[in-house]
A tleap script that builds the chain and sets N, CA, C and O, in Angstrom:
source leaprc.protein.ff14SB
mol = sequence {
  NMET LEU ILE ASN MET GLY ASN ASN LEU SER
  ASN PHE LEU ARG LEU PRO LYS VAL PRO THR
  ARG THR LEU ARG SER LYS TYR VAL SER SER
  ASN GLU THR ARG PRO LEU GLY TYR LEU VAL
  SER THR PRO LYS ALA LEU ARG ILE LEU PHE
  THR HIE LYS ILE ARG ASP ALA ARG VAL GLN
  HIE LEU LEU ALA GLN TRP ALA CYS ILE LEU
  LEU ALA LEU ILE ALA ALA GLY ILE CYS GLY
  PHE PHE LEU VAL PRO THR PHE TRP ALA VAL
  GLY ALA PHE ALA PRO ALA ILE PHE LEU PHE
  ALA LEU PHE LEU TRP ILE GLY ALA GLY ASP
  LEU PHE LEU LYS PHE ALA LEU GLU ASP LYS
  GLY PHE PHE GLU MET ALA THR LYS SER HIE
  ALA LEU SER VAL PHE GLU ASP GLN ASP GLN
  SER LEU PRO GLN PRO ALA CCYS
}
set mol.1.N position { -118.726 181.581 90.078 }
set mol.1.CA position { -120.131 181.868 89.958 }
set mol.1.C position { -120.449 182.027 88.479 }
set mol.1.O position { -119.876 182.882 87.804 }
set mol.2.N position { -121.337 181.226 87.988 }
set mol.2.CA position { -121.737 181.294 86.594 }
set mol.2.C position { -123.058 182.030 86.474 }
set mol.2.O position { -123.971 181.838 87.277 }
set mol.3.N position { -123.144 182.867 85.468 }
set mol.3.CA position { -124.360 183.622 85.209 }
set mol.3.C position { -124.938 183.135 83.897 }
set mol.3.O position { -124.248 183.131 82.877 }
set mol.4.N position { -126.182 182.727 83.911 }
set mol.4.CA position { -126.831 182.233 82.703 }
set mol.4.C position { -127.258 183.424 81.851 }
set mol.4.O position { -128.190 184.147 82.204 }
set mol.5.N position { -126.582 183.621 80.743 }
set mol.5.CA position { -126.894 184.715 79.838 }
set mol.5.C position { -127.739 184.249 78.662 }
set mol.5.O position { -128.141 185.059 77.826 }
set mol.6.N position { -128.007 182.977 78.594 }
set mol.6.CA position { -128.745 182.475 77.442 }
set mol.6.C position { -127.854 182.499 76.208 }
set mol.6.O position { -126.630 182.433 76.316 }
set mol.7.N position { -128.463 182.593 75.061 }
set mol.7.CA position { -127.716 182.636 73.811 }
set mol.7.C position { -127.347 184.042 73.400 }
set mol.7.O position { -126.689 184.233 72.378 }
set mol.8.N position { -127.754 185.027 74.169 }
set mol.8.CA position { -127.545 186.407 73.794 }
set mol.8.C position { -126.223 186.911 74.358 }
set mol.8.O position { -126.151 187.264 75.535 }
set mol.9.N position { -125.190 186.950 73.548 }
set mol.9.CA position { -123.876 187.396 73.976 }
set mol.9.C position { -123.816 188.908 74.163 }
set mol.9.O position { -122.946 189.410 74.873 }
set mol.10.N position { -124.730 189.634 73.534 }
set mol.10.CA position { -124.694 191.089 73.654 }
set mol.10.C position { -124.991 191.541 75.075 }
set mol.10.O position { -124.521 192.602 75.485 }
set mol.11.N position { -125.767 190.760 75.848 }
set mol.11.CA position { -125.997 191.098 77.250 }
set mol.11.C position { -124.705 191.052 78.040 }
set mol.11.O position { -124.495 191.861 78.943 }
set mol.12.N position { -123.848 190.118 77.706 }
set mol.12.CA position { -122.579 189.979 78.403 }
set mol.12.C position { -121.599 191.090 78.034 }
set mol.12.O position { -120.846 191.561 78.887 }
set mol.13.N position { -121.605 191.507 76.774 }
set mol.13.CA position { -120.659 192.509 76.305 }
set mol.13.C position { -121.115 193.933 76.561 }
set mol.13.O position { -120.317 194.861 76.431 }
set mol.14.N position { -122.349 194.128 76.913 }
set mol.14.CA position { -122.899 195.456 77.120 }
set mol.14.C position { -122.307 196.086 78.376 }
set mol.14.O position { -122.073 195.402 79.372 }
set mol.15.N position { -122.069 197.387 78.322 }
set mol.15.CA position { -121.567 198.114 79.477 }
set mol.15.C position { -122.660 198.215 80.536 }
set mol.15.O position { -123.843 198.247 80.195 }
set mol.16.N position { -122.284 198.264 81.819 }
set mol.16.CA position { -123.308 198.391 82.845 }
set mol.16.C position { -124.039 199.716 82.712 }
set mol.16.O position { -123.478 200.710 82.253 }
set mol.17.N position { -125.289 199.712 83.117 }
set mol.17.CA position { -126.094 200.922 83.014 }
set mol.17.C position { -125.635 201.945 84.032 }
set mol.17.O position { -125.363 201.626 85.190 }
set mol.18.N position { -125.556 203.165 83.578 }
set mol.18.CA position { -125.151 204.279 84.427 }
set mol.18.C position { -126.421 204.972 84.910 }
set mol.18.O position { -127.371 205.120 84.142 }
set mol.19.N position { -126.452 205.398 86.171 }
set mol.19.CA position { -127.644 206.109 86.621 }
set mol.19.C position { -127.899 207.325 85.745 }
set mol.19.O position { -127.017 208.167 85.570 }
set mol.20.N position { -129.101 207.417 85.196 }
set mol.20.CA position { -129.393 208.495 84.266 }
set mol.20.C position { -129.903 209.739 84.965 }
set mol.20.O position { -129.674 210.855 84.499 }
set mol.21.N position { -130.584 209.557 86.066 }
set mol.21.CA position { -131.155 210.716 86.737 }
set mol.21.C position { -130.875 210.607 88.225 }
set mol.21.O position { -131.238 209.618 88.862 }
set mol.22.N position { -130.241 211.609 88.768 }
set mol.22.CA position { -129.952 211.622 90.184 }
set mol.22.C position { -130.998 212.471 90.877 }
set mol.22.O position { -131.311 213.574 90.429 }
set mol.23.N position { -131.535 211.958 91.965 }
set mol.23.CA position { -132.551 212.672 92.719 }
set mol.23.C position { -131.871 213.400 93.873 }
set mol.23.O position { -131.790 212.853 94.973 }
set mol.24.N position { -131.386 214.604 93.655 }
set mol.24.CA position { -130.668 215.328 94.693 }
set mol.24.C position { -131.597 216.154 95.566 }
set mol.24.O position { -131.419 216.184 96.784 }
set mol.25.N position { -132.571 216.817 94.990 }
set mol.25.CA position { -133.390 217.735 95.757 }
set mol.25.C position { -134.711 217.113 96.207 }
set mol.25.O position { -135.522 217.786 96.844 }
set mol.26.N position { -134.933 215.864 95.892 }
set mol.26.CA position { -136.196 215.225 96.209 }
set mol.26.C position { -136.023 214.304 97.408 }
set mol.26.O position { -135.169 213.417 97.394 }
set mol.27.N position { -136.826 214.510 98.438 }
set mol.27.CA position { -136.789 213.642 99.602 }
set mol.27.C position { -137.493 212.342 99.257 }
set mol.27.O position { -138.588 212.359 98.694 }
set mol.28.N position { -136.882 211.229 99.584 }
set mol.28.CA position { -137.405 209.928 99.231 }
set mol.28.C position { -138.239 209.408 100.393 }
set mol.28.O position { -137.735 209.244 101.504 }
set mol.29.N position { -139.497 209.155 100.135 }
set mol.29.CA position { -140.357 208.599 101.173 }
set mol.29.C position { -140.463 207.094 100.993 }
set mol.29.O position { -140.097 206.552 99.950 }
set mol.30.N position { -140.964 206.432 102.015 }
set mol.30.CA position { -141.008 204.973 101.969 }
set mol.30.C position { -142.141 204.443 101.107 }
set mol.30.O position { -142.186 203.240 100.850 }
set mol.31.N position { -143.064 205.293 100.646 }
set mol.31.CA position { -144.171 204.788 99.839 }
set mol.31.C position { -143.919 204.919 98.343 }
set mol.31.O position { -144.863 204.812 97.561 }
set mol.32.N position { -142.697 205.143 97.922 }
set mol.32.CA position { -142.363 205.205 96.501 }
set mol.32.C position { -142.514 203.812 95.895 }
set mol.32.O position { -142.221 202.816 96.555 }
set mol.33.N position { -142.961 203.736 94.668 }
set mol.33.CA position { -143.124 202.441 94.019 }
set mol.33.C position { -141.964 202.110 93.101 }
set mol.33.O position { -141.792 200.950 92.727 }
set mol.34.N position { -141.179 203.080 92.736 }
set mol.34.CA position { -140.030 202.819 91.876 }
set mol.34.C position { -138.880 202.264 92.705 }
set mol.34.O position { -138.675 202.701 93.837 }
set mol.35.N position { -138.122 201.307 92.163 }
set mol.35.CA position { -136.944 200.833 92.901 }
set mol.35.C position { -135.844 201.896 92.869 }
set mol.35.O position { -135.553 202.473 91.821 }
set mol.36.N position { -135.249 202.140 94.012 }
set mol.36.CA position { -134.200 203.147 94.123 }
set mol.36.C position { -132.893 202.489 94.519 }
set mol.36.O position { -132.874 201.460 95.194 }
set mol.37.N position { -131.810 203.096 94.089 }
set mol.37.CA position { -130.484 202.663 94.481 }
set mol.37.C position { -129.812 203.756 95.281 }
set mol.37.O position { -130.049 204.940 95.043 }
set mol.38.N position { -128.983 203.372 96.218 }
set mol.38.CA position { -128.281 204.324 97.077 }
set mol.38.C position { -126.790 204.048 97.007 }
set mol.38.O position { -126.351 202.904 97.121 }
set mol.39.N position { -126.022 205.100 96.821 }
set mol.39.CA position { -124.571 205.012 96.877 }
set mol.39.C position { -124.107 205.882 98.026 }
set mol.39.O position { -124.435 207.067 98.082 }
set mol.40.N position { -123.342 205.300 98.948 }
set mol.40.CA position { -122.859 206.032 100.111 }
set mol.40.C position { -121.346 206.149 100.003 }
set mol.40.O position { -120.646 205.145 99.870 }
set mol.41.N position { -120.849 207.371 100.060 }
set mol.41.CA position { -119.412 207.606 100.136 }
set mol.41.C position { -119.028 207.541 101.617 }
set mol.41.O position { -119.248 208.492 102.367 }
set mol.42.N position { -118.462 206.429 102.021 }
set mol.42.CA position { -118.259 206.179 103.447 }
set mol.42.C position { -117.314 207.163 104.118 }
set mol.42.O position { -117.593 207.545 105.254 }
set mol.43.N position { -116.217 207.606 103.509 }
set mol.43.CA position { -115.391 208.605 104.200 }
set mol.43.C position { -116.159 209.902 104.493 }
set mol.43.O position { -116.053 210.459 105.585 }
set mol.44.N position { -116.923 210.368 103.517 }
set mol.44.CA position { -117.735 211.565 103.748 }
set mol.44.C position { -118.837 211.283 104.758 }
set mol.44.O position { -119.164 212.137 105.583 }
set mol.45.N position { -119.410 210.083 104.692 }
set mol.45.CA position { -120.476 209.710 105.625 }
set mol.45.C position { -119.959 209.671 107.058 }
set mol.45.O position { -120.638 210.137 107.973 }
set mol.46.N position { -118.769 209.121 107.259 }
set mol.46.CA position { -118.197 209.090 108.612 }
set mol.46.C position { -117.933 210.493 109.132 }
set mol.46.O position { -118.171 210.782 110.305 }
set mol.47.N position { -117.446 211.358 108.266 }
set mol.47.CA position { -117.203 212.742 108.680 }
set mol.47.C position { -118.504 213.419 109.106 }
set mol.47.O position { -118.539 214.111 110.124 }
set mol.48.N position { -119.562 213.223 108.339 }
set mol.48.CA position { -120.856 213.828 108.680 }
set mol.48.C position { -121.424 213.198 109.952 }
set mol.48.O position { -121.956 213.907 110.806 }
set mol.49.N position { -121.316 211.873 110.087 }
set mol.49.CA position { -121.818 211.218 111.295 }
set mol.49.C position { -121.104 211.726 112.543 }
set mol.49.O position { -121.745 212.010 113.555 }
set mol.50.N position { -119.793 211.839 112.473 }
set mol.50.CA position { -119.035 212.282 113.644 }
set mol.50.C position { -119.246 213.760 113.934 }
set mol.50.O position { -119.080 214.197 115.072 }
set mol.51.N position { -119.608 214.529 112.922 }
set mol.51.CA position { -119.837 215.960 113.124 }
set mol.51.C position { -121.245 216.246 113.639 }
set mol.51.O position { -121.421 217.044 114.560 }
set mol.52.N position { -122.242 215.599 113.051 }
set mol.52.CA position { -123.627 215.975 113.329 }
set mol.52.C position { -124.397 214.983 114.195 }
set mol.52.O position { -125.367 215.377 114.842 }
set mol.53.N position { -124.008 213.737 114.229 }
set mol.53.CA position { -124.803 212.728 114.925 }
set mol.53.C position { -124.021 212.001 116.022 }
set mol.53.O position { -124.410 210.902 116.418 }
set mol.54.N position { -122.933 212.582 116.518 }
set mol.54.CA position { -122.097 211.890 117.498 }
set mol.54.C position { -122.837 211.674 118.819 }
set mol.54.O position { -122.509 210.746 119.557 }
set mol.55.N position { -123.818 212.506 119.125 }
set mol.55.CA position { -124.558 212.355 120.382 }
set mol.55.C position { -125.692 211.347 120.295 }
set mol.55.O position { -126.303 211.024 121.314 }
set mol.56.N position { -125.986 210.846 119.107 }
set mol.56.CA position { -127.034 209.843 118.946 }
set mol.56.C position { -126.554 208.517 119.535 }
set mol.56.O position { -125.392 208.138 119.390 }
set mol.57.N position { -127.468 207.828 120.197 }
set mol.57.CA position { -127.111 206.571 120.878 }
set mol.57.C position { -126.657 205.501 119.892 }
set mol.57.O position { -125.803 204.679 120.224 }
set mol.58.N position { -127.220 205.501 118.677 }
set mol.58.CA position { -126.834 204.477 117.700 }
set mol.58.C position { -125.396 204.657 117.238 }
set mol.58.O position { -124.683 203.673 117.041 }
set mol.59.N position { -124.958 205.906 117.063 }
set mol.59.CA position { -123.567 206.156 116.662 }
set mol.59.C position { -122.632 205.792 117.805 }
set mol.59.O position { -121.584 205.188 117.577 }
set mol.60.N position { -122.991 206.147 119.018 }
set mol.60.CA position { -122.157 205.810 120.171 }
set mol.60.C position { -122.074 204.297 120.365 }
set mol.60.O position { -121.022 203.768 120.724 }
set mol.61.N position { -123.188 203.608 120.125 }
set mol.61.CA position { -123.167 202.147 120.237 }
set mol.61.C position { -122.259 201.540 119.168 }
set mol.61.O position { -121.500 200.614 119.456 }
set mol.62.N position { -122.331 202.056 117.933 }
set mol.62.CA position { -121.457 201.571 116.862 }
set mol.62.C position { -119.992 201.770 117.227 }
set mol.62.O position { -119.174 200.866 117.054 }
set mol.63.N position { -119.664 202.954 117.732 }
set mol.63.CA position { -118.275 203.232 118.098 }
set mol.63.C position { -117.801 202.351 119.248 }
set mol.63.O position { -116.694 201.815 119.202 }
set mol.64.N position { -118.629 202.197 120.276 }
set mol.64.CA position { -118.237 201.384 121.418 }
set mol.64.C position { -118.075 199.915 121.025 }
set mol.64.O position { -117.123 199.251 121.435 }
set mol.65.N position { -119.010 199.429 120.234 }
set mol.65.CA position { -118.958 198.034 119.799 }
set mol.65.C position { -117.691 197.754 118.988 }
set mol.65.O position { -116.995 196.770 119.238 }
set mol.66.N position { -117.399 198.609 118.029 }
set mol.66.CA position { -116.245 198.373 117.181 }
set mol.66.C position { -114.927 198.662 117.887 }
set mol.66.O position { -113.904 198.068 117.546 }
set mol.67.N position { -114.933 199.567 118.868 }
set mol.67.CA position { -113.709 199.797 119.655 }
set mol.67.C position { -113.380 198.563 120.495 }
set mol.67.O position { -112.215 198.183 120.611 }
set mol.68.N position { -114.397 197.944 121.077 }
set mol.68.CA position { -114.175 196.721 121.855 }
set mol.68.C position { -113.683 195.583 120.965 }
set mol.68.O position { -112.791 194.828 121.353 }
set mol.69.N position { -114.255 195.462 119.789 }
set mol.69.CA position { -113.815 194.414 118.862 }
set mol.69.C position { -112.379 194.654 118.426 }
set mol.69.O position { -111.599 193.707 118.323 }
set mol.70.N position { -112.014 195.918 118.167 }
set mol.70.CA position { -110.638 196.231 117.775 }
set mol.70.C position { -109.663 195.901 118.898 }
set mol.70.O position { -108.602 195.329 118.645 }
set mol.71.N position { -110.003 196.249 120.121 }
set mol.71.CA position { -109.130 195.916 121.254 }
set mol.71.C position { -108.967 194.409 121.408 }
set mol.71.O position { -107.869 193.928 121.685 }
set mol.72.N position { -110.046 193.668 121.233 }
set mol.72.CA position { -109.958 192.210 121.307 }
set mol.72.C position { -109.078 191.645 120.188 }
set mol.72.O position { -108.303 190.715 120.410 }
set mol.73.N position { -109.204 192.216 118.980 }
set mol.73.CA position { -108.353 191.770 117.870 }
set mol.73.C position { -106.884 192.057 118.136 }
set mol.73.O position { -106.021 191.224 117.859 }
set mol.74.N position { -106.604 193.228 118.670 }
set mol.74.CA position { -105.212 193.582 118.973 }
set mol.74.C position { -104.660 192.668 120.057 }
set mol.74.O position { -103.526 192.200 119.953 }
set mol.75.N position { -105.453 192.407 121.100 }
set mol.75.CA position { -105.004 191.507 122.166 }
set mol.75.C position { -104.765 190.099 121.630 }
set mol.75.O position { -103.768 189.464 121.971 }
set mol.76.N position { -105.675 189.611 120.792 }
set mol.76.CA position { -105.498 188.281 120.200 }
set mol.76.C position { -104.272 188.256 119.294 }
set mol.76.O position { -103.554 187.257 119.245 }
set mol.77.N position { -104.032 189.350 118.579 }
set mol.77.CA position { -102.847 189.415 117.724 }
set mol.77.C position { -101.559 189.394 118.521 }
set mol.77.O position { -100.604 188.713 118.148 }
set mol.78.N position { -101.527 190.135 119.614 }
set mol.78.CA position { -100.323 190.149 120.459 }
set mol.78.C position { -100.072 188.770 121.052 }
set mol.78.O position { -98.943 188.280 121.043 }
set mol.79.N position { -101.130 188.144 121.568 }
set mol.79.CA position { -100.978 186.789 122.113 }
set mol.79.C position { -100.556 185.815 121.014 }
set mol.79.O position { -99.728 184.933 121.241 }
set mol.80.N position { -101.121 185.977 119.843 }
set mol.80.CA position { -100.786 185.097 118.735 }
set mol.80.C position { -99.331 185.198 118.324 }
set mol.80.O position { -98.713 184.188 117.986 }
set mol.81.N position { -98.776 186.396 118.347 }
set mol.81.CA position { -97.369 186.559 117.971 }
set mol.81.C position { -96.435 185.935 118.997 }
set mol.81.O position { -95.316 185.552 118.655 }
set mol.82.N position { -96.865 185.826 120.237 }
set mol.82.CA position { -96.027 185.194 121.263 }
set mol.82.C position { -96.186 183.683 121.294 }
set mol.82.O position { -95.255 182.983 121.692 }
set mol.83.N position { -97.339 183.155 120.885 }
set mol.83.CA position { -97.617 181.730 121.049 }
set mol.83.C position { -97.378 180.897 119.795 }
set mol.83.O position { -97.045 179.717 119.905 }
set mol.84.N position { -97.536 181.466 118.632 }
set mol.84.CA position { -97.384 180.698 117.394 }
set mol.84.C position { -96.296 181.344 116.536 }
set mol.84.O position { -95.896 182.479 116.794 }
set mol.85.N position { -95.822 180.636 115.527 }
set mol.85.CA position { -94.817 181.236 114.641 }
set mol.85.C position { -95.351 182.511 113.968 }
set mol.85.O position { -96.551 182.661 113.742 }
set mol.86.N position { -94.448 183.394 113.667 }
set mol.86.CA position { -94.807 184.698 113.125 }
set mol.86.C position { -95.607 184.573 111.828 }
set mol.86.O position { -96.563 185.318 111.612 }
set mol.87.N position { -95.223 183.647 110.981 }
set mol.87.CA position { -95.921 183.478 109.699 }
set mol.87.C position { -97.389 183.139 109.925 }
set mol.87.O position { -98.256 183.681 109.240 }
set mol.88.N position { -97.681 182.265 110.860 }
set mol.88.CA position { -99.070 181.897 111.157 }
set mol.88.C position { -99.827 183.059 111.782 }
set mol.88.O position { -100.996 183.291 111.474 }
set mol.89.N position { -99.150 183.784 112.662 }
set mol.89.CA position { -99.814 184.918 113.324 }
set mol.89.C position { -100.172 186.003 112.317 }
set mol.89.O position { -101.274 186.550 112.360 }
set mol.90.N position { -99.256 186.314 111.420 }
set mol.90.CA position { -99.542 187.316 110.391 }
set mol.90.C position { -100.629 186.811 109.454 }
set mol.90.O position { -101.490 187.579 109.025 }
set mol.91.N position { -100.590 185.509 109.133 }
set mol.91.CA position { -101.591 184.916 108.256 }
set mol.91.C position { -102.996 184.959 108.835 }
set mol.91.O position { -103.973 184.959 108.086 }
set mol.92.N position { -103.108 184.995 110.143 }
set mol.92.CA position { -104.427 185.073 110.773 }
set mol.92.C position { -104.804 186.515 111.124 }
set mol.92.O position { -105.968 186.901 111.020 }
set mol.93.N position { -103.823 187.296 111.535 }
set mol.93.CA position { -104.097 188.650 112.021 }
set mol.93.C position { -104.438 189.619 110.880 }
set mol.93.O position { -105.348 190.435 111.023 }
set mol.94.N position { -103.736 189.543 109.774 }
set mol.94.CA position { -103.980 190.469 108.656 }
set mol.94.C position { -105.391 190.317 108.075 }
set mol.94.O position { -106.068 191.328 107.891 }
set mol.95.N position { -105.863 189.106 107.780 }
set mol.95.CA position { -107.250 189.004 107.291 }
set mol.95.C position { -108.284 189.419 108.339 }
set mol.95.O position { -109.339 189.951 107.993 }
set mol.96.N position { -107.987 189.180 109.615 }
set mol.96.CA position { -108.928 189.587 110.668 }
set mol.96.C position { -109.056 191.105 110.720 }
set mol.96.O position { -110.161 191.623 110.879 }
set mol.97.N position { -107.962 191.814 110.591 }
set mol.97.CA position { -108.009 193.282 110.580 }
set mol.97.C position { -108.728 193.777 109.326 }
set mol.97.O position { -109.495 194.738 109.390 }
set mol.98.N position { -108.488 193.131 108.194 }
set mol.98.CA position { -109.180 193.506 106.967 }
set mol.98.C position { -110.694 193.317 107.114 }
set mol.98.O position { -111.465 194.201 106.739 }
set mol.99.N position { -111.121 192.179 107.653 }
set mol.99.CA position { -112.556 191.937 107.838 }
set mol.99.C position { -113.157 192.918 108.847 }
set mol.99.O position { -114.295 193.360 108.687 }
set mol.100.N position { -112.395 193.253 109.877 }
set mol.100.CA position { -112.852 194.249 110.846 }
set mol.100.C position { -113.122 195.577 110.135 }
set mol.100.O position { -114.184 196.172 110.318 }
set mol.101.N position { -112.181 196.038 109.336 }
set mol.101.CA position { -112.341 197.309 108.635 }
set mol.101.C position { -113.498 197.252 107.629 }
set mol.101.O position { -114.245 198.220 107.487 }
set mol.102.N position { -113.643 196.136 106.944 }
set mol.102.CA position { -114.729 195.987 105.969 }
set mol.102.C position { -116.090 196.053 106.649 }
set mol.102.O position { -116.980 196.757 106.172 }
set mol.103.N position { -116.268 195.337 107.749 }
set mol.103.CA position { -117.558 195.336 108.439 }
set mol.103.C position { -117.839 196.675 109.103 }
set mol.103.O position { -118.993 197.100 109.168 }
set mol.104.N position { -116.811 197.343 109.595 }
set mol.104.CA position { -116.997 198.683 110.144 }
set mol.104.C position { -117.442 199.642 109.045 }
set mol.104.O position { -118.337 200.460 109.260 }
set mol.105.N position { -116.835 199.548 107.892 }
set mol.105.CA position { -117.164 200.380 106.733 }
set mol.105.C position { -118.622 200.185 106.326 }
set mol.105.O position { -119.346 201.154 106.098 }
set mol.106.N position { -119.043 198.933 106.237 }
set mol.106.CA position { -120.424 198.622 105.840 }
set mol.106.C position { -121.409 199.070 106.917 }
set mol.106.O position { -122.465 199.616 106.598 }
set mol.107.N position { -121.077 198.846 108.185 }
set mol.107.CA position { -121.963 199.250 109.272 }
set mol.107.C position { -122.148 200.747 109.352 }
set mol.107.O position { -123.254 201.222 109.606 }
set mol.108.N position { -121.073 201.505 109.137 }
set mol.108.CA position { -121.179 202.965 109.160 }
set mol.108.C position { -122.018 203.467 107.994 }
set mol.108.O position { -122.820 204.386 108.161 }
set mol.109.N position { -121.847 202.881 106.825 }
set mol.109.CA position { -122.656 203.275 105.674 }
set mol.109.C position { -124.123 202.943 105.872 }
set mol.109.O position { -124.994 203.717 105.475 }
set mol.110.N position { -124.407 201.803 106.481 }
set mol.110.CA position { -125.787 201.410 106.748 }
set mol.110.C position { -126.443 202.350 107.756 }
set mol.110.O position { -127.593 202.752 107.575 }
set mol.111.N position { -125.725 202.698 108.807 }
set mol.111.CA position { -126.250 203.629 109.804 }
set mol.111.C position { -126.480 205.008 109.188 }
set mol.111.O position { -127.475 205.667 109.490 }
set mol.112.N position { -125.566 205.441 108.331 }
set mol.112.CA position { -125.703 206.727 107.651 }
set mol.112.C position { -126.951 206.741 106.778 }
set mol.112.O position { -127.683 207.731 106.760 }
set mol.113.N position { -127.199 205.659 106.059 }
set mol.113.CA position { -128.387 205.575 105.210 }
set mol.113.C position { -129.665 205.586 106.051 }
set mol.113.O position { -130.659 206.197 105.656 }
set mol.114.N position { -129.648 204.918 107.202 }
set mol.114.CA position { -130.816 204.953 108.095 }
set mol.114.C position { -131.101 206.375 108.554 }
set mol.114.O position { -132.254 206.805 108.551 }
set mol.115.N position { -130.072 207.106 108.948 }
set mol.115.CA position { -130.265 208.493 109.365 }
set mol.115.C position { -130.816 209.339 108.218 }
set mol.115.O position { -131.704 210.167 108.420 }
set mol.116.N position { -130.289 209.127 107.023 }
set mol.116.CA position { -130.719 209.924 105.867 }
set mol.116.C position { -132.178 209.657 105.516 }
set mol.116.O position { -132.892 210.577 105.118 }
set mol.117.N position { -132.631 208.421 105.655 }
set mol.117.CA position { -134.009 208.103 105.315 }
set mol.117.C position { -134.991 208.484 106.421 }
set mol.117.O position { -136.192 208.586 106.170 }
set mol.118.N position { -134.497 208.695 107.632 }
set mol.118.CA position { -135.370 209.102 108.737 }
set mol.118.C position { -135.597 210.600 108.793 }
set mol.118.O position { -136.690 211.048 109.140 }
set mol.119.N position { -134.586 211.377 108.459 }
set mol.119.CA position { -134.621 212.825 108.680 }
set mol.119.C position { -134.437 213.553 107.351 }
set mol.119.O position { -133.443 213.350 106.654 }
set mol.120.N position { -135.406 214.403 107.008 }
set mol.120.CA position { -135.363 215.123 105.730 }
set mol.120.C position { -134.187 216.097 105.674 }
set mol.120.O position { -133.523 216.204 104.643 }
set mol.121.N position { -133.925 216.802 106.766 }
set mol.121.CA position { -132.804 217.745 106.788 }
set mol.121.C position { -131.465 217.041 106.623 }
set mol.121.O position { -130.587 217.525 105.908 }
set mol.122.N position { -131.310 215.901 107.284 }
set mol.122.CA position { -130.075 215.126 107.159 }
set mol.122.C position { -129.931 214.585 105.749 }
set mol.122.O position { -128.823 214.542 105.214 }
set mol.123.N position { -131.050 214.166 105.132 }
set mol.123.CA position { -131.031 213.677 103.755 }
set mol.123.C position { -130.548 214.771 102.807 }
set mol.123.O position { -129.702 214.528 101.946 }
set mol.124.N position { -131.091 215.972 102.971 }
set mol.124.CA position { -130.676 217.100 102.118 }
set mol.124.C position { -129.190 217.401 102.290 }
set mol.124.O position { -128.478 217.619 101.309 }
set mol.125.N position { -128.724 217.413 103.539 }
set mol.125.CA position { -127.312 217.688 103.785 }
set mol.125.C position { -126.437 216.590 103.183 }
set mol.125.O position { -125.384 216.879 102.614 }
set mol.126.N position { -126.867 215.337 103.305 }
set mol.126.CA position { -126.075 214.218 102.782 }
set mol.126.C position { -125.977 214.260 101.264 }
set mol.126.O position { -124.921 213.971 100.702 }
set mol.127.N position { -127.077 214.620 100.594 }
set mol.127.CA position { -127.028 214.663 99.132 }
set mol.127.C position { -126.269 215.893 98.636 }
set mol.127.O position { -125.583 215.820 97.617 }
set mol.128.N position { -126.381 217.016 99.336 }
set mol.128.CA position { -125.646 218.213 98.912 }
set mol.128.C position { -124.144 218.052 99.082 }
set mol.128.O position { -123.367 218.592 98.295 }
set mol.129.N position { -123.733 217.311 100.107 }
set mol.129.CA position { -122.297 217.107 100.329 }
set mol.129.C position { -121.751 215.928 99.524 }
set mol.129.O position { -120.571 215.597 99.635 }
set mol.130.N position { -122.603 215.292 98.713 }
set mol.130.CA position { -122.252 214.153 97.863 }
set mol.130.C position { -121.808 212.940 98.667 }
set mol.130.O position { -121.064 212.096 98.168 }
set mol.131.N position { -122.266 212.854 99.913 }
set mol.131.CA position { -122.012 211.652 100.694 }
set mol.131.C position { -123.046 210.575 100.372 }
set mol.131.O position { -122.802 209.388 100.590 }
set mol.132.N position { -124.196 210.991 99.854 }
set mol.132.CA position { -125.268 210.061 99.497 }
set mol.132.C position { -125.776 210.400 98.107 }
set mol.132.O position { -126.109 211.550 97.823 }
set mol.133.N position { -125.833 209.405 97.253 }
set mol.133.CA position { -126.404 209.564 95.921 }
set mol.133.C position { -127.590 208.626 95.804 }
set mol.133.O position { -127.494 207.448 96.149 }
set mol.134.N position { -128.694 209.140 95.323 }
set mol.134.CA position { -129.910 208.351 95.153 }
set mol.134.C position { -130.247 208.361 93.669 }
set mol.134.O position { -130.239 209.413 93.031 }
set mol.135.N position { -130.542 207.195 93.128 }
set mol.135.CA position { -130.873 207.115 91.714 }
set mol.135.C position { -131.933 206.041 91.509 }
set mol.135.O position { -132.100 205.140 92.332 }
set mol.136.N position { -132.636 206.158 90.405 }
set mol.136.CA position { -133.612 205.134 90.043 }
set mol.136.C position { -132.867 203.914 89.547 }
set mol.136.O position { -131.988 204.016 88.692 }
set mol.137.N position { -133.221 202.767 90.084 }
set mol.137.CA position { -132.561 201.525 89.697 }
set mol.137.C position { -133.186 201.026 88.405 }
set mol.137.O position { -134.344 200.608 88.390 }
set mol.138.N position { -132.420 201.072 87.321 }
set mol.138.CA position { -132.898 200.676 86.002 }
set mol.138.C position { -132.601 199.224 85.692 }
set mol.138.O position { -133.029 198.711 84.658 }
set mol.139.N position { -131.864 198.543 86.586 }
set mol.139.CA position { -131.438 197.174 86.338 }
set mol.139.C position { -132.623 196.229 86.490 }
set mol.139.O position { -133.277 196.211 87.534 }
set mol.140.N position { -132.895 195.462 85.474 }
set mol.140.CA position { -134.005 194.527 85.485 }
set mol.140.C position { -133.501 193.095 85.617 }
set mol.140.O position { -134.157 192.168 85.143 }
set mol.141.N position { -132.345 192.898 86.255 }
set mol.141.CA position { -131.780 191.566 86.348 }
set mol.141.C position { -132.534 190.695 87.357 }
set mol.141.O position { -132.534 189.470 87.231 }
set mol.142.N position { -133.168 191.301 88.344 }
set mol.142.CA position { -133.939 190.538 89.310 }
set mol.142.C position { -135.379 190.405 88.827 }
set mol.142.O position { -135.874 191.281 88.118 }
set mol.143.N position { -136.044 189.341 89.195 }
set mol.143.CA position { -137.444 189.180 88.773 }
set mol.143.C position { -138.295 190.308 89.338 }
set mol.143.O position { -138.232 190.612 90.529 }
set mol.144.N position { -139.085 190.918 88.477 }
set mol.144.CA position { -139.954 192.014 88.871 }
set mol.144.C position { -141.381 191.496 89.045 }
set mol.144.O position { -141.818 190.620 88.299 }
set mol.145.N position { -142.102 192.031 90.021 }
set mol.145.CA position { -143.493 191.579 90.195 }
set mol.145.C position { -144.335 192.000 89.006 }
set mol.145.O position { -144.131 193.065 88.424 }
set mol.146.N position { -145.286 191.143 88.657 }
set mol.146.CA position { -146.176 191.448 87.525 }
set mol.146.C position { -147.145 192.534 87.920 }
set mol.146.O position { -147.677 192.531 89.030 }
set mol.147.N position { -147.376 193.467 87.008 }
set mol.147.CA position { -148.297 194.577 87.288 }
set mol.147.C position { -149.701 194.237 86.888 }
set mol.147.O position { -150.605 195.056 87.053 }
savepdb mol mol.pdb
quit
């Protein structure tokens, strides 16, 4: 992937911008005009989801869906080890498990962010426990609408 930097090499050598101001005590509403960035610590987010939101239908659906996918992957892996050479089975099974874990990780973080943006109390708890960080997005790399 090539990035067009123009003739300005200093843009390429510059360190990435660090969030300058973290909004910990401010509830973010959907009518904000500033672009915001969200960082979710997924291990902490999973702990909070399983502790406080396990009875929510969306969390139960996520767990049931991914448990079924994991069982199917394990069954396919077992069948694969019996039907094809071990090298091929490992070559297919290991990336499949990695992709399963990656998509589960992203899905849990996305669900956690949805809960945080819906409920003010959950948002406060998520930011206080450092499972969710909200910051103003200072990156101007994407085209911005003209004011």
